[in-house]
N, C-alpha and C positions, 0 to 999 in steps of 0.2 A: 749643455744646463748643468746647472749646480743641486743635488740633492742635497736635503735637509741637513743629512749632518755634515756636512762638505761644507754648508753655509754654517754651520754651528762650526767646525772646529775652525775656519779662516776667522770668525769673531774672536774666538779662543786665545788663537795667536795674536791676533791686531790687541786683543786685552794685555797679552804676557808682553806682548815687546813695547806698548803706551810704559807700562809697568818698569821695565828693564830700562827704558829712556830714562822714564821719572829718575829710578834709582842711578842711573850712570850722572845724571843732569847734578843731582843732590852732590852725591860722592865730588864730581869735579868741581864744584861750588866750594865748595868746605876744603877740597886739596889746596886749589888753585886760586881763590881770593876769600882766602879766611876773615878781609879785611873789611866785606859784602856781608858774607852773615854774621859778622861783631856787631856792623853798622845796623842791622836786619832786626837782628836781636834786640839791641840797646831799643830802637825806635817801637819795639812791641811792647817792651817792658818800661820804656815812659809810658806809652798809651795806657798801660795796665797801673799804672801808679797814679797815673791822673785819673783813670776811670774810679779806681777805688776813694781817691780822695773828691769826687763828684758824691759818690753814694756815701760817704761820712757826712757830706757837708746835708743830702737830704734827709741821712737821719736825723741829722741835729734839727732840722727845721720840721721836719715830720714832729718831732717831739714837743720842740714850744709851740708847733699847731695845736698838739694833743691836750699838752697844758692849759691853752688858753682857751680852747672848746668846754674843756672841764669847769675851770672856773668859771666859763659864761655859763654852764648848766647849772653850778652850785649856786648863781647871784640868782638866776632863774627860779630857783627853790625856793631858797631864801625869801623872795618876793611873793610868791603862791603860798608860804609858809605864813607869812606876814596878811596877805588877802584874807586867808580864811582865819586867821586870829579876829581881825577885824571884822569880820560877816558872822565869827560866832557870838562875838561882843553886841553887834545891832541886834540878830536873832535873842537873843539873851534879855537886851533892853526893850524892846520891841514884846515879850513873852513877859516880863516885869509889870510894862504899864499897863498890858493887858489884864493880867489878873487882880491888880490893884484895884483898876478901874472896875471890875465886874465882881472881883472877889471870887472868882472860881476859876479852877484849875484845869485846864486842857489837857489832857494827857495820853 
């Protein structure tokens, strides 16, 4: 029967073996298959450049969308300002007609 410490030791040795096996594979690959490593690095670099290009395009699209939204809000505000001016003019006209008819001021 294994004790807890021997189980931990076995797990630790397994982790160590796995680490050294991975390191051995990396060194072996770089030494004996440099074309494979270069190809892998080249593909990774191409993917990274493609992702960078996609992100730049997304940034440009976001900028255009932001400008469109800003222009739309600006036009809406101008429309609201125009409506406020029209309503003020109508109120003043009604007030002026009321004062002229009754001769009194209601303030």
